[in-house]
DSSP file (Angstrom, degrees, kcal/mol; ACC not computed):
  #  RESIDUE AA STRUCTURE BP1 BP2  ACC     N-H-->O    O-->H-N    N-H-->O    O-->H-N    TCO  KAPPA ALPHA  PHI   PSI    X-CA   Y-CA   Z-CA
    1    1 A M     >        0   0    0      0, 0.0     4,-2.3     0, 0.0     5,-0.1   0.000 360.0 360.0 360.0 -42.8   84.7   79.6  112.7
    2    2 A L  H  >  +     0   0    0      2,-0.2     4,-2.5     1,-0.2     5,-0.2   0.901 360.0  55.5 -65.5 -38.7   81.8   79.3  115.2
    3    3 A D  H  > S+     0   0    0      1,-0.2     4,-2.9     2,-0.2    -1,-0.2   0.919 109.2  47.2 -59.3 -43.5   79.4   80.0  112.4
    4    4 A N  H  > S+     0   0    0      2,-0.2     4,-2.6     1,-0.2    -1,-0.2   0.918 109.4  53.6 -63.7 -42.7   80.8   77.1  110.4
    5    5 A A  H  < S+     0   0    0     -4,-2.3     4,-0.2     1,-0.2    -2,-0.2   0.910 114.7  41.5 -59.0 -41.9   80.7   74.8  113.4
    6    6 A I  H >< S+     0   0    0     -4,-2.5     3,-1.2     1,-0.2    -2,-0.2   0.935 114.4  51.7 -68.8 -46.6   77.0   75.6  113.8
    7    7 A K  H 3< S+     0   0    0     -4,-2.9    -2,-0.2     1,-0.3    -1,-0.2   0.853 113.6  42.3 -61.0 -38.3   76.2   75.4  110.1
    8    8 A Y  T 3< S+     0   0    0     -4,-2.6    28,-2.2    -5,-0.2     2,-0.3   0.287 102.1  83.5 -98.6  11.1   77.8   72.0  109.6
    9    9 A S  S <  S-     0   0    0     -3,-1.2    26,-0.2    26,-0.3     3,-0.1  -0.741  85.1-104.4-106.0 159.1   76.5   70.3  112.8
   10   10 A K    >   -     0   0    0     24,-0.4     3,-1.6    -2,-0.3    24,-0.1  -0.451  56.9 -77.0 -73.4 155.9   73.1   68.8  113.3
   11   11 A P  T 3  S+     0   0    0      0, 0.0    -1,-0.1     0, 0.0     3,-0.1  -0.244 116.7  12.9 -55.7 141.8   70.6   70.8  115.4
   12   12 A H  T 3  S+     0   0    0      1,-0.2     2,-0.3    -3,-0.1    -2,-0.1   0.624  90.5 145.0  66.9  17.0   71.3   70.8  119.1
   13   13 A Q    <   -     0   0    0     -3,-1.6    -1,-0.2    -7,-0.1     2,-0.2  -0.613  53.5-109.1 -82.5 146.3   74.8   69.3  118.8
   14   14 A Q        -     0   0    0     -2,-0.3     2,-0.4    -3,-0.1    20,-0.4  -0.493  26.3-160.2 -73.6 141.2   77.4   70.4  121.2
   15   15 A I        -     0   0    0     -2,-0.2     2,-0.4    18,-0.1    18,-0.2  -0.996  10.1-148.5-121.6 125.8   80.3   72.6  119.9
   16   16 A D  E     -A   32   0A   0     16,-2.6    16,-2.9    -2,-0.4     2,-0.5  -0.805  11.7-171.7 -98.8 132.8   83.4   72.7  122.1
   17   17 A V  E     -A   31   0A   0     -2,-0.4     2,-0.4    14,-0.2    14,-0.2  -0.988   6.9-176.4-124.1 121.6   85.6   75.8  122.2
   18   18 A L  E     -A   30   0A   0     12,-2.5    12,-2.6    -2,-0.5     2,-0.4  -0.932   9.0-173.8-119.0 141.4   88.9   75.6  124.0
   19   19 A L  E     +A   29   0A   0     -2,-0.4     2,-0.3    10,-0.2    10,-0.2  -0.987  27.6 131.3-133.6 123.0   91.4   78.4  124.7
   20   20 A Y  E     -A   28   0A   0      8,-2.2     8,-3.4    -2,-0.4     2,-0.4  -0.961  52.2-104.0-158.5 171.2   94.8   77.6  126.2
   21   21 A K  E     -A   27   0A   0     -2,-0.3     6,-0.2     6,-0.2     2,-0.1  -0.899  33.7-143.1-103.4 136.6   98.5   78.1  125.9
   22   22 A N    >   -     0   0    0      4,-1.9     3,-2.2    -2,-0.4    -1,-0.0  -0.213  40.3 -82.3 -86.5-174.7  100.6   75.3  124.5
   23   23 A C  T 3  S+     0   0    0      1,-0.3    -1,-0.1     2,-0.1    -2,-0.0   0.706 132.2  54.7 -65.5 -19.4  104.1   74.3  125.7
   24   24 A N  T 3  S-     0   0    0      2,-0.1    -1,-0.3     0, 0.0     3,-0.1   0.359 118.5-113.0 -89.9   4.3  105.6   77.1  123.5
   25   25 A Q    <   +     0   0    0     -3,-2.2    73,-0.2     1,-0.3     2,-0.2   0.661  68.6 147.4  68.0  18.4  103.3   79.6  125.2
   26   26 A D        -     0   0    0     71,-0.1    -4,-1.9    72,-0.1     2,-0.5  -0.515  54.4-112.7 -75.5 152.5  101.4   80.1  122.0
   27   27 A I  E     -AB  21  96A   0     69,-3.2    69,-3.1    -6,-0.2     2,-0.5  -0.779  35.0-163.9 -88.3 128.6   97.7   80.9  122.3
   28   28 A V  E     -AB  20  95A   0     -8,-3.4    -8,-2.2    -2,-0.5     2,-0.5  -0.953  11.4-172.0-119.8 130.0   95.6   78.0  120.9
   29   29 A I  E     -AB  19  94A   0     65,-2.6    65,-3.0    -2,-0.5     2,-0.5  -0.987   9.1-171.6-119.0 121.9   91.9   78.3  120.0
   30   30 A E  E     -AB  18  93A   0    -12,-2.6   -12,-2.5    -2,-0.5     2,-0.5  -0.949   8.1-171.5-115.8 133.5   90.2   75.0  119.2
   31   31 A I  E     -AB  17  92A   0     61,-2.5    61,-2.6    -2,-0.5     2,-0.5  -0.978  10.1-176.0-123.3 117.3   86.7   74.8  117.8
   32   32 A K  E     -AB  16  91A   0    -16,-2.9   -16,-2.6    -2,-0.5     2,-0.2  -0.952   2.2-177.4-119.1 125.7   85.3   71.2  117.6
   33   33 A D        -     0   0    0     57,-2.6    57,-0.2    -2,-0.5   -18,-0.1  -0.697  27.7-140.0-111.2 170.6   82.0   70.3  116.1
   34   34 A H        +     0   0    0    -20,-0.4   -24,-0.4    -2,-0.2    55,-0.3  -0.340  64.8 116.9-121.8  47.1   80.2   67.0  115.9
   35   35 A G  S    S-     0   0    0    -26,-0.2   -26,-0.3    55,-0.1    54,-0.1   0.264  81.3 -50.5 -99.1-144.0   78.9   67.6  112.4
   36   36 A I  S    S-     0   0    0    -28,-2.2    51,-2.7    52,-0.2    52,-0.2   0.699  72.2-147.0 -75.1 -21.0   79.2   66.1  108.9
   37   37 A G        -     0   0    0     49,-0.3    49,-0.2   -29,-0.3    53,-0.1   0.015  16.8 -86.3  75.8 171.5   83.0   66.1  108.8
   38   38 A I        -     0   0    0     51,-0.3    48,-0.2    48,-0.1     5,-0.1  -0.968  40.5-108.4-120.2 130.3   85.3   66.7  105.9
   39   39 A P    >>  -     0   0    0      0, 0.0     3,-2.2     0, 0.0     4,-0.8  -0.333  29.3-123.9 -57.4 138.1   86.4   63.8  103.5
   40   40 A E  G >4 S+     0   0    0      1,-0.3     3,-0.8     2,-0.2     4,-0.4   0.850 109.8  54.9 -53.6 -40.6   90.1   63.0  104.1
   41   41 A N  G 34 S+     0   0    0      1,-0.2    -1,-0.3     2,-0.1     4,-0.0   0.546 109.5  48.7 -74.8  -4.5   91.0   63.6  100.5
   42   42 A E  G X4 S+     0   0    0     -3,-2.2     3,-1.8     2,-0.1     4,-0.5   0.525  82.8  89.2-108.9  -9.4   89.5   67.1  100.6
   43   43 A I  G X< S+     0   0    0     -4,-0.8     3,-1.5    -3,-0.8     4,-0.3   0.875  81.9  61.0 -57.6 -38.5   91.1   68.5  103.8
   44   44 A C  G 3  S+     0   0    0     -4,-0.4    -1,-0.3     1,-0.3     3,-0.2   0.673 107.5  46.2 -64.6 -15.4   94.1   69.8  101.8
   45   45 A H  G X  S+     0   0    0     -3,-1.8     3,-2.3     1,-0.1    -1,-0.3   0.453  80.2 101.5-102.4  -3.3   91.7   72.1   99.8
   46   46 A M  T <  S+     0   0    0     -3,-1.5    20,-0.2    -4,-0.5    -1,-0.1   0.738  85.3  45.1 -60.1 -24.9   89.7   73.4  102.7
   47   47 A F  T 3  S+     0   0    0     -4,-0.3    -1,-0.3    -3,-0.2     2,-0.2   0.350  86.7 114.3-101.0   5.9   91.5   76.7  102.8
   48   48 A D  S X  S-     0   0    0     -3,-2.3     3,-1.9     1,-0.1    19,-0.2  -0.563  81.2 -95.9 -75.6 139.4   91.5   77.3   99.0
   49   49 A R  T 3  S+     0   0    0      1,-0.3    15,-0.2    -2,-0.2    -1,-0.1  -0.329 104.6   0.7 -57.7 130.5   89.4   80.2   97.9
   50   50 A F  T 3  S+     0   0    0     13,-2.0     2,-0.3     1,-0.2    -1,-0.3   0.479  93.3 144.9  69.4   7.5   85.8   79.2   96.9
   51   51 A Y    <   -     0   0    0     -3,-1.9     2,-0.4    12,-0.7    -1,-0.2  -0.588  25.1-176.8 -78.3 135.5   86.4   75.5   97.7
   52   52 A R        -     0   0    0     -2,-0.3     5,-0.1    -3,-0.1    -6,-0.0  -1.000  29.6-116.6-129.8 129.9   83.4   73.6   99.1
   53   53 A A    >   -     0   0    0     -2,-0.4     3,-2.0     1,-0.1     4,-0.3  -0.348  27.1-120.4 -62.1 145.4   83.7   70.0  100.2
   54   54 A K  G >  S+     0   0    0      1,-0.3     3,-0.9     2,-0.2     4,-0.2   0.837 112.5  54.8 -60.2 -34.3   81.4   67.8   98.1
   55   55 A N  G 3  S+     0   0    0      1,-0.2    -1,-0.3     2,-0.1     3,-0.1   0.492 108.6  50.8 -79.7   0.1   79.4   66.6  101.2
   56   56 A A  G X  S+     0   0    0     -3,-2.0     3,-1.8     1,-0.1    -1,-0.2   0.335  74.7 103.0-114.9   4.9   78.7   70.3  102.1
   57   57 A L  T <  S+     0   0    0     -3,-0.9    -2,-0.1    -4,-0.3    -1,-0.1   0.778  78.4  56.4 -63.4 -26.4   77.4   71.6   98.7
   58   58 A S  T 3  S+     0   0    0     -4,-0.2     2,-0.4    -3,-0.1    -1,-0.3   0.560  94.8  81.7 -81.7  -6.6   73.7   71.5   99.9
   59   59 A I  S <  S-     0   0    0     -3,-1.8   -51,-0.0     1,-0.1    -3,-0.0  -0.828  93.6-101.2-100.3 136.7   74.6   73.7  102.8
   60   60 A G        +     0   0    0     -2,-0.4     2,-0.2   -53,-0.1    -1,-0.1  -0.090  68.1  99.5 -56.3 152.0   74.8   77.5  102.2
   61   61 A G        -     0   0    0     -4,-0.1    -9,-0.0     1,-0.1    -5,-0.0  -0.737  58.8-128.0 148.8 166.2   78.1   79.2  101.8
   62   62 A N        -     0   0    0     -2,-0.2    -1,-0.1   -11,-0.1   -10,-0.1   0.398  48.1-110.8-123.7   0.8   80.5   80.6   99.2
   63   63 A G  S    S+     0   0    0    -14,-0.1   -13,-2.0   -13,-0.1   -12,-0.7   0.739  90.7 101.6  79.4  22.9   83.8   79.0  100.2
   64   64 A L     >  +     0   0    0    -15,-0.2     4,-2.4   -14,-0.2     5,-0.2   0.683  55.5  79.6-107.7 -24.0   85.5   82.1  101.4
   65   65 A G  H  > S+     0   0    0      1,-0.2     4,-2.5     2,-0.2     5,-0.2   0.903  96.6  42.4 -55.8 -51.6   85.3   81.9  105.2
   66   66 A L  H  > S+     0   0    0      1,-0.2     4,-2.4     2,-0.2    -1,-0.2   0.843 112.8  55.1 -67.7 -32.5   88.1   79.5  105.9
   67   67 A T  H  > S+     0   0    0      2,-0.2     4,-2.1   -19,-0.2    -1,-0.2   0.925 110.4  45.6 -63.1 -44.8   90.3   81.3  103.4
   68   68 A I  H  X S+     0   0    0     -4,-2.4     4,-2.3     2,-0.2    -2,-0.2   0.924 112.3  50.4 -65.4 -45.6   89.8   84.6  105.2
   69   69 A V  H  X S+     0   0    0     -4,-2.5     4,-2.7    -5,-0.2     5,-0.2   0.931 110.6  50.2 -58.5 -46.0   90.4   83.1  108.6
   70   70 A K  H  X S+     0   0    0     -4,-2.4     4,-2.6     1,-0.2    -1,-0.2   0.910 110.1  49.9 -60.2 -43.5   93.6   81.5  107.4
   71   71 A E  H  X S+     0   0    0     -4,-2.1     4,-2.1     2,-0.2    -1,-0.2   0.909 112.1  47.5 -63.6 -42.2   94.9   84.8  106.0
   72   72 A I  H  X S+     0   0    0     -4,-2.3     4,-0.9     2,-0.2    -2,-0.2   0.940 113.1  48.1 -63.5 -47.7   94.2   86.6  109.2
   73   73 A I  H ><>S+     0   0    0     -4,-2.7     5,-2.5     1,-0.2     3,-0.7   0.924 113.4  47.4 -59.4 -45.8   95.8   84.0  111.4
   74   74 A E  H ><5S+     0   0    0     -4,-2.6     3,-1.8     1,-0.2    -1,-0.2   0.845 104.7  59.3 -67.9 -33.7   98.9   83.9  109.1
   75   75 A K  H 3<5S+     0   0    0     -4,-2.1    -1,-0.2     1,-0.3    -2,-0.2   0.737 105.4  51.6 -65.6 -21.2   99.2   87.7  109.1
   76   76 A H  T <<5S-     0   0    0     -4,-0.9    -1,-0.3    -3,-0.7    -2,-0.2   0.203 127.3-101.7 -97.7  13.8   99.5   87.5  112.9
   77   77 A G  T < 5S+     0   0    0     -3,-1.8    -3,-0.2     1,-0.2    -2,-0.1   0.643  85.7 115.4  80.2  15.0  102.3   84.9  112.6
   78   78 A G      < -     0   0    0     -5,-2.5     2,-0.3    -6,-0.2    18,-0.2  -0.287  51.6-138.8-105.5-169.8  100.1   82.0  113.4
   79   79 A K  E     -C   95   0A   0     16,-2.1    16,-3.1    -2,-0.1     2,-0.4  -0.966   5.4-140.9-147.2 162.3   98.8   78.9  111.7
   80   80 A I  E     -C   94   0A   0     -2,-0.3     2,-0.3    14,-0.2    14,-0.2  -0.982  16.8-174.3-129.2 140.5   95.6   76.9  111.4
   81   81 A E  E     -C   93   0A   0     12,-2.6    12,-2.6    -2,-0.4     2,-0.4  -0.904   6.3-157.8-130.1 156.9   95.1   73.1  111.4
   82   82 A V  E     -C   92   0A   0     -2,-0.3     2,-0.4    10,-0.2    10,-0.2  -1.000   8.7-175.7-139.7 139.6   92.2   70.9  110.9
   83   83 A V  E     +C   91   0A   0      8,-2.1     8,-2.9    -2,-0.4     2,-0.3  -0.998  21.5 170.8-128.1 133.3   91.4   67.3  111.8
   84   84 A S  E     -C   90   0A   0     -2,-0.4     2,-0.4     6,-0.2     6,-0.2  -0.995  24.3-165.3-149.2 150.4   88.2   65.7  110.6
   85   85 A T  E >>  -C   89   0A   0      4,-2.5     3,-2.2    -2,-0.3     4,-1.9  -0.998  38.8-104.4-134.7 131.4   86.3   62.5  110.4
   86   86 A I  T 34 S+     0   0    0     -2,-0.4   -49,-0.3     1,-0.3   -50,-0.1  -0.274 103.6   1.9 -55.4 135.3   83.2   62.0  108.2
   87   87 A N  T 34 S+     0   0    0    -51,-2.7    -1,-0.3     1,-0.1   -50,-0.2   0.513 125.1  71.8  62.9   8.9   80.0   61.9  110.2
   88   88 A S  T <4 S-     0   0    0     -3,-2.2     2,-0.2     1,-0.2    -2,-0.2   0.586  98.2-115.1-121.2 -23.1   81.9   62.6  113.4
   89   89 A G  E  <  - C   0  85A   0     -4,-1.9    -4,-2.5   -55,-0.3     2,-0.3  -0.615  21.4 -84.8 120.2-177.5   82.9   66.2  113.1
   90   90 A S  E     - C   0  84A   0     -6,-0.2   -57,-2.6   -57,-0.2     2,-0.5  -0.951  16.4-152.0-134.6 149.4   85.9   68.5  112.7
   91   91 A T  E     -BC  32  83A   0     -8,-2.9    -8,-2.1    -2,-0.3     2,-0.5  -0.988  10.5-164.7-122.6 121.5   88.4   70.3  115.0
   92   92 A F  E     -BC  31  82A   0    -61,-2.6   -61,-2.5    -2,-0.5     2,-0.5  -0.922   6.4-164.7-104.5 126.9   89.9   73.5  113.8
   93   93 A R  E     -BC  30  81A   0    -12,-2.6   -12,-2.6    -2,-0.5     2,-0.5  -0.956   3.4-167.3-117.2 119.5   93.0   74.6  115.8
   94   94 A M  E     -BC  29  80A   0    -65,-3.0   -65,-2.6    -2,-0.5     2,-0.5  -0.927   6.2-165.6-107.3 125.1   94.2   78.2  115.5
   95   95 A I  E     +BC  28  79A   0    -16,-3.1   -16,-2.1    -2,-0.5   -67,-0.2  -0.949   8.2 179.7-118.1 122.0   97.7   78.8  116.9
   96   96 A L  E     -B   27   0A   0    -69,-3.1   -69,-3.2    -2,-0.5   -18,-0.1  -0.967  31.8-115.3-122.8 134.8   98.9   82.3  117.5
   97   97 A P    >   -     0   0    0      0, 0.0     3,-2.1     0, 0.0   -71,-0.1  -0.423  30.1-121.4 -63.5 143.7  102.2   83.5  119.0
   98   98 A Q  T 3  S+     0   0    0      1,-0.3   -72,-0.1   -73,-0.2   -73,-0.1   0.778 110.0  55.6 -59.7 -27.6  101.7   85.2  122.3
   99   99 A N  T 3         0   0    0      1,-0.2    -1,-0.3   -23,-0.0   -73,-0.0   0.288 360.0 360.0 -90.1  11.5  103.3   88.4  121.0
  100  100 A S    <         0   0    0     -3,-2.1    -1,-0.2   -24,-0.0    -2,-0.1   0.501 360.0 360.0 -77.3 360.0  101.0   88.8  117.9
């Protein structure tokens, strides 16, 4: 996740990493970049195997990283969410039950 945040941000851009417990006592990890963002109509495909957003095709990658992260998170009973705005960046939120 951090590699993606770095890869899809402009050089010297800040990347925010937050770790906290939510009101359900789940462990939440948020990674927010200030990069290229994901087009709204493509967010639903971001976790599909080999999928690459059209605005990211010129940046290296094979479209497997987010698929693998999602599978790991779900195998531990968690979930992953993304919120993104073009040219403003993306926030990936991974939520894990405390007992995972």
